[in-house]
C-alpha positions in Angstrom: 1.1 155.3 16.1 1.2 152.6 19.1 2.0 153.7 23.0 1.7 150.7 25.0 0.8 152.4 28.5 1.9 149.6 31.5 3.2 151.8 34.5 1.2 154.0 36.5 3.2 156.9 35.9 2.1 157.1 32.6 -1.3 159.3 32.2 -3.4 160.2 29.4 -4.8 163.7 29.4 -8.0 165.2 28.4 -6.8 165.8 24.9 -5.7 162.1 24.5 -2.2 162.7 24.9 0.2 160.6 26.6 2.4 161.9 29.4 4.5 161.1 32.5 3.6 161.9 36.0 6.9 164.1 35.8 4.9 166.0 33.5 7.0 165.6 30.2 5.3 164.5 27.1 7.2 161.0 25.9 8.0 162.5 23.0 9.2 166.3 24.0 12.8 167.0 23.4 13.5 163.4 21.3 14.8 164.8 18.1 18.7 165.4 18.1 21.2 165.9 15.2 22.0 162.0 14.6 18.3 161.3 14.4 17.6 163.7 11.9 20.7 162.6 9.9 19.3 159.1 10.2 16.0 160.0 8.6 17.7 161.8 6.0 20.1 158.9 5.2 17.5 156.2 5.3 14.7 158.1 3.7 17.1 158.8 0.9 17.6 155.3 0.0 14.3 155.9 -1.8 16.7 158.0 -4.3 18.0 155.0 -6.0 14.0 153.9 -6.8 13.2 157.1 -7.9 16.5 157.7 -9.7 15.9 154.7 -11.9 12.2 154.6 -12.3 12.0 157.6 -14.1 15.5 158.0 -15.5 15.0 155.2 -17.9 12.2 156.4 -20.1 14.1 159.6 -21.3 17.5 157.2 -21.6 15.4 154.8 -23.5 14.6 157.7 -26.1 17.4 159.0 -26.7 19.1 158.9 -30.0 22.4 157.8 -29.0 21.2 155.3 -26.5 18.7 153.5 -29.7 21.7 153.9 -32.0 23.8 151.8 -29.6 21.5 149.1 -28.9 18.6 148.9 -31.7 19.3 151.2 -34.6 16.2 152.5 -36.0 12.8 151.3 -35.5 12.5 148.6 -39.0 8.9 150.2 -39.0 9.3 153.8 -39.0 12.8 154.2 -39.5 13.0 156.7 -36.1 15.0 155.9 -33.5 12.5 154.6 -31.3 12.7 151.2 -29.5 10.4 148.1 -31.0 7.8 146.6 -28.2 10.2 143.8 -27.8 13.0 146.0 -26.6 10.9 148.1 -24.5 9.8 145.0 -23.0 13.2 144.2 -22.1 14.0 147.2 -20.6 11.4 148.2 -19.0 9.7 144.9 -17.7 12.4 141.9 -17.0 14.3 144.3 -14.7 10.8 144.2 -12.7 11.5 140.8 -11.9 14.8 141.5 -10.0 12.8 143.9 -7.6 10.3 140.9 -6.8 13.4 139.0 -5.9 15.2 141.9 -3.9 11.9 142.5 -2.2 11.5 138.5 -0.9 14.9 138.6 0.4 14.4 141.6 2.3 12.3 139.7 5.0 15.0 136.9 5.8 18.2 139.2 5.5 16.1 142.3 7.6 15.3 139.6 10.3 18.8 137.9 10.3 21.1 141.1 9.9 19.2 144.0 10.9 18.4 146.8 9.0 21.9 148.9 8.4 23.8 146.2 7.3 21.4 144.8 4.4 21.0 148.1 3.0 25.2 148.9 3.4 25.2 145.5 1.0 22.7 146.7 -0.9 24.7 149.9 -2.0 27.7 148.0 -2.4 26.6 145.0 -4.6 24.6 148.0 -6.5 27.8 149.4 -7.9 28.2 146.6 -10.2 25.0 147.1 -11.8 25.3 150.6 -12.4 28.8 149.7 -14.0 27.1 146.8 -16.3 24.3 149.6 -17.6 26.6 152.5 -18.2 29.3 150.5 -20.1 27.2 147.9 -21.5 28.7 147.0 -25.0 24.9 145.4 -26.0 21.3 145.3 -24.9 21.6 142.0 -23.1 24.5 143.3 -20.8 22.0 146.7 -20.1 19.4 144.3 -19.3 21.3 142.1 -16.7 22.6 145.7 -15.3 19.0 146.6 -14.2 18.1 143.5 -13.4 21.0 143.7 -10.7 20.0 147.0 -9.9 16.3 146.1 -9.6 17.1 143.4 -7.0 18.7 145.8 -4.7 16.2 148.5 -5.1 13.6 146.2 -4.0 15.6 145.5 -0.9 16.3 148.9 -0.5 12.4 149.8 -0.8 11.5 147.2 2.1 14.4 148.1 4.5 14.6 151.6 5.0 10.9 152.0 5.9 11.4 149.7 8.6 14.4 151.7 10.3 12.5 154.9 9.7 9.4 153.7 11.2 11.5 152.4 14.2 14.2 154.8 15.2 11.5 157.8 15.3 9.5 158.9 18.1 5.6 158.0 17.6 4.8 161.5 17.4 7.0 161.4 14.0 6.1 158.2 12.8 4.0 159.2 9.9 5.7 161.8 8.5 9.1 160.2 8.6 7.9 157.1 6.7 5.8 159.1 4.4 8.8 161.4 3.4 10.2 158.2 1.5 7.7 158.8 -1.4 8.4 162.7 -1.8 12.1 162.1 -1.7 11.8 159.1 -4.7 9.9 161.7 -6.4 12.1 164.3 -5.6 15.1 161.9 -7.0 13.0 161.3 -10.0 12.6 165.1 -10.9 16.5 165.1 -10.5 17.1 162.3 -12.8 14.9 163.7 -15.6 16.4 167.2 -15.5 19.7 165.5 -15.9 18.7 164.0 -18.6 17.1 166.6 -20.4 20.8 168.8 -20.1 22.5 165.8 -21.7 19.8 164.7 -24.5 21.4 167.6 -26.9 25.2 166.1 -26.4 27.1 164.4 -28.8 27.3 160.7 -28.9 27.1 158.2 -26.1 27.5 161.4 -23.1 23.9 161.4 -23.7 22.8 158.7 -21.5 26.1 157.6 -20.1 26.2 160.8 -17.8 22.9 160.2 -16.3 24.2 156.5 -15.9 27.0 157.3 -14.2 25.1 159.8 -11.9 23.5 156.5 -10.7 26.6 154.7 -9.9 27.4 157.3 -7.8 24.3 157.3 -5.9 24.9 154.2 -3.8 28.7 155.4 -2.9 27.2 158.9 -1.3 24.4 156.9 0.2 27.0 154.5 1.8 28.9 157.2 3.1 25.8 158.4 4.6 24.6 155.3 6.5 28.2 153.6 7.5 28.4 155.4 10.8 24.4 155.3 11.9 23.5 152.9 14.6 21.3 150.0 14.0 17.7 149.9 14.8 17.2 149.7 18.7 13.6 148.1 18.4 15.6 145.2 16.1 17.9 145.0 18.9 15.2 144.4 21.6 14.1 141.9 19.1 17.1 139.9 19.7 17.3 140.3 23.1 20.8 142.6 22.9 19.4 145.2 25.0 22.4 146.9 26.3 23.2 147.8 22.5 19.7 148.9 22.3 20.0 151.2 25.0 23.0 153.0 23.8 21.8 152.9 20.1 18.5 154.7 21.1 20.9 157.0 23.8 23.0 158.3 20.4 19.0 158.8 18.6 17.3 160.7 21.3 17.8 164.4 22.8 16.1 164.0 25.7 17.0 162.7 29.5 18.1 158.9 30.4 15.1 157.7 32.2 13.2 158.9 29.4 15.2 156.6 27.1 15.1 153.9 29.6 11.3 154.5 29.4 11.1 154.0 25.7 13.4 151.3 25.9 10.8 149.5 28.3 8.1 150.1 25.8 9.6 148.8 23.2 10.2 145.5 25.1 6.8 145.3 26.0 5.6 145.8 22.3 8.0 143.1 21.4 6.6 140.6 23.9 3.0 141.6 23.3 3.8 141.1 19.0 5.3 137.6 19.8 2.1 136.8 21.6 0.1 137.8 19.0 1.9 136.1 16.2 3.2 132.6 17.8 0.3 131.0 15.8 0.3 133.2 12.6 1.1 131.9 9.0 1.1 133.6 6.2 -2.1 131.7 4.7 -4.1 132.9 7.6 -4.8 136.1 5.4 -7.1 133.8 2.8 -9.2 132.3 6.0 -12.9 133.3 5.1 -12.8 136.0 7.9 -10.0 137.9 6.6 -10.1 137.3 2.9 -12.1 140.7 2.1 -9.8 142.7 3.9 -6.5 140.9 2.3 -8.1 141.1 -1.4 -8.9 145.0 -0.6 -5.5 145.8 0.7 -3.9 144.0 -2.2 -5.6 145.2 -4.7 -4.8 149.0 -4.4 -1.2 149.1 -5.2 -2.1 146.8 -8.3 -5.2 148.8 -9.5 -3.2 152.3 -9.3 -1.0 151.1 -11.9 -3.9 150.2 -14.6 -5.3 153.6 -14.1 -3.4 154.8 -17.0 -0.1 156.3 -15.1 2.4 154.3 -16.8 2.0 156.6 -20.0 2.5 159.7 -18.1 5.3 157.9 -15.8 7.4 154.9 -17.0 6.8 155.1 -20.6 6.5 159.1 -20.8 9.5 160.5 -23.1 9.2 157.4 -25.1 5.4 157.8 -25.5 5.6 161.6 -26.2 8.4 161.2 -28.5 5.8 158.5 -30.3 3.2 161.3 -30.2 5.9 163.6 -32.1 5.6 166.6 -29.5 8.2 169.2 -29.3 10.8 168.8 -26.8 9.9 165.2 -25.2 12.5 165.7 -22.8 11.6 168.7 -21.3 8.3 167.8 -21.1 9.2 164.8 -19.2 10.6 167.1 -16.1 7.4 168.7 -16.3 5.5 165.2 -15.9 7.8 164.6 -13.0 7.2 167.8 -11.3 3.2 167.2 -11.4 3.7 163.8 -9.6 5.7 165.4 -7.0 3.1 168.1 -6.5 0.2 165.7 -6.3 2.1 163.5 -3.5 2.9 166.7 -1.6 -0.5 167.8 -1.6 -2.1 164.3 -0.6 -1.4 164.6 3.2 -3.4 167.8 3.5 -6.1 166.1 1.5 -6.4 162.8 2.6 -6.7 163.5 6.4 -9.3 166.2 6.1 -11.6 165.1 3.3 -11.1 161.6 4.4 -9.9 158.2 2.3 -13.0 157.7 0.2 -14.1 161.2 -0.9 -10.7 161.6 -1.9 -10.5 158.4 -3.9 -13.7 159.1 -5.4 -12.8 162.6 -6.7 -9.6 161.8 -7.7 -10.2 158.5 -9.6 -13.2 160.4 -11.5 -11.0 163.0 -12.6 -8.6 159.9 -13.8 -11.6 158.6 -15.7 -12.4 161.7 -17.6 -8.7 162.7 -18.5 -8.5 159.0 -19.7 -11.5 159.6 -22.0 -10.6 162.9 -23.1 -6.9 161.9 -24.1 -8.0 158.7 -25.6 -10.7 160.8 -27.6 -7.9 163.3 -28.7 -5.8 160.5 -30.2 -7.9 160.1 -33.1 -6.8 163.4 -33.9 -3.1 163.4 -33.1 -2.1 164.5 -36.6 -3.2 167.8 -35.1 -0.3 169.0 -33.2 -2.9 170.8 -30.9 -4.4 167.3 -30.2 -0.7 165.9 -29.2 0.0 169.0 -27.1 -3.6 168.7 -25.4 -2.8 164.9 -24.9 0.6 166.0 -23.2 -0.9 168.4 -21.0 -3.8 165.7 -19.9 -1.1 163.4 -18.8 0.4 166.3 -16.5 -3.0 166.8 -14.7 -3.3 163.0 -14.9 0.1 162.6 -13.0 -1.0 165.0 -10.2 -4.5 163.8 -9.3 -2.7 160.5 -9.2 -0.2 161.5 -7.1 -2.4 163.0 -4.9 -5.1 160.1 -4.4 -4.5 157.0 -6.4 -0.5 156.7 -5.2 -0.7 158.3 -1.7 -4.2 155.9 -0.8 -2.2 152.7 -2.4 0.7 153.3 0.6 -1.6 154.0 3.2 -5.1 151.8 2.8 -3.1 148.2 3.1 -1.7 149.4 6.5 -4.7 150.9 8.0 -7.3 148.1 6.8 -5.1 144.9 7.5 -5.8 143.2 10.7 -3.0 143.8 13.3 -1.8 140.1 13.9 -1.7 140.1 10.1 -0.4 143.4 9.3 3.2 142.2 8.4 2.0 139.2 5.9 -0.6 141.2 4.2 1.8 143.7 3.2 4.0 141.0 1.9 1.2 140.0 0.0 0.4 143.2 -1.3 4.2 144.2 -2.4 4.2 141.1 -4.2 0.7 141.8 -6.0 2.3 145.3 -6.7 5.4 143.9 -8.4 3.3 141.2 -10.5 1.0 143.8 -11.7 4.2 146.0 -12.9 5.6 143.5 -14.6 2.4 142.9 -16.8 1.4 146.4 -17.5 5.2 147.5 -18.2 5.2 144.4 -20.8 1.5 145.2 -22.0 1.8 148.7 -22.8 4.7 148.6 -25.5 2.5 145.7 -27.1 -0.4 148.3 -27.3 1.1 151.6 -28.1 4.3 150.6 -30.7 3.8 151.1 -34.1 5.3 147.7 -34.7 2.7 146.2 -32.4 -0.8 147.1 -31.8 -0.3 150.9 -32.9 -2.9 152.2 -30.9 -0.5 154.8 -29.4 -2.8 157.5 -27.3 -5.8 155.5 -27.9 -4.6 153.3 -25.1 -5.7 155.9 -22.8 -9.4 154.1 -23.7 -8.3 151.2 -22.4 -7.4 152.4 -19.3 -10.5 154.5 -19.1 -12.4 151.3 -19.1 -9.9 149.9 -16.5 -10.8 153.0 -14.2 -14.6 152.4 -14.8 -14.1 149.0 -13.2 -11.8 150.5 -10.2 -14.3 153.1 -9.2 -17.1 150.2 -9.0 -14.4 148.2 -7.0 -13.6 151.3 -4.4 -17.4 152.0 -3.9 -18.3 148.3 -2.7 -14.5 147.8 -1.1 -13.1 150.4 0.3 -14.0 151.3 3.9 -13.6 155.1 5.1 -10.6 154.3 7.9 -10.3 158.1 8.9 -10.3 158.7 12.4 -10.9 155.0 13.2 -8.9 152.7 15.8 -7.6 149.5 14.7 -10.2 147.8 17.1 -13.2 150.2 15.4 -11.7 148.4 11.9 -11.9 144.9 13.4 -15.2 145.9 14.6 -16.7 147.0 11.5 -15.5 143.9 9.4 -16.8 141.7 11.8 -19.9 143.4 11.9 -20.0 143.6 7.9 -21.2 147.5 7.5 -21.2 148.1 4.0 -18.2 150.1 2.8 -20.5 153.0 2.2 -21.7 153.2 5.7 -18.7 153.0 7.6 -18.6 156.7 7.9 -21.4 157.4 10.2 -21.3 154.4 11.8 -21.1 154.1 15.7 -18.8 151.8 17.2 -18.8 150.4 20.7 -17.4 152.3 23.5 -15.2 150.0 24.1 -13.5 150.3 20.5 -13.5 154.4 20.9 -11.7 154.1 24.1 -8.3 151.9 22.7 -8.2 155.0 20.9 -5.9 156.3 23.5 -3.8 153.3 23.4 -3.5 152.8 19.8 -3.1 156.7 18.6 -1.6 158.1 21.8 
């Protein structure tokens, strides 16, 4: 967290905590009911992504859905989507999320955080209705593309608002809660489909999609009355509005509100000075290139780990394996991912980034190899069940290491003046890889394509071997390091495996008080 100390009444205690001369920690007593409501409301924006991301796999495996939009698979005669139709349902809409994510930056800059999100909720209702009442597959895909654009906008906007409205001591917890809420929503969606898949006719898929239509209405009601981000208002010079909104979001006294507003203004001035001559392409300058490529890789690499088989395509994949109740197994898979994500904060800060990455990734590699090996005996029911069980374990370790590190590492690696542009590049890499992998998997697994089935795990096992090598040479250990120390070690070209024990200069360490409060 960043705390800028400019007035004499601010002091730093021996424990490194900032207090004022009045003896009060800046964040003490800051939380009030409205702040909690705002955190819940904007954090719940991730419900749109979590629900959409997890609901589509079981829906695409429903007999009523496949019968409505395709009919029996021409190769097997089963009600399973062909590779082409899987690409249409899963891959094409991801392009919409890229567009939504790109649109977020200018919309957030000109209209703030609240109103773009409100507009996204209103806009998404149309996409939801298109999906629910689509007469053909083309209309359904257009509805998903429409919704994906909204989700891309919401995913980029909600973290900004949360990071700007909470006290600095709560910033990490509030922003990372988005991942947890997203996965909770995913569990809810799989539970709903598991409850409807035994119904007759189109109710099987229309009920889950109807719930998805209702989500933005609920989120609209939660969000409409909330104040705009004070920090955004400060950036626009609207100081009186900023103070009024900050006053609403804080439970402590007026002088503390004024002091926090003063710090916001100073941060804004410093940020403008720092980024005055920065251009997007500076992230590819020679001195920044290694950091940019490393930061941009994590989100992309986690998608070639094999997790797509046990998340995005879970139900379709399990149905192809011929496993009993694929819908119930999908609920278990979602719960395992959620459990791993909840465990991640307990591990990453204690064990460190590199140990967490290596232990987790080695487990993922081993699971890929074993599951791929079992695929040669899928006629044996126990082998098929073993592949499903390994998928659940995979989801836990992926959530605990790869997924969580993907969100954390880019924000720590990027040089401060290029953090925004580096994150934009990272998200673009992520979405591009998502389109490629989501397109490729049906071509590898489906019987009407390469027909590898679960043997595809071996392909991802090879990818994981390369990922582990990449992490060894390019992933730094940033636990407990200030941004100044990270800059110093990159400038000194310290090998990544030596970062843990490297002693930085005293000046860089002393900046810990200003950077981490």
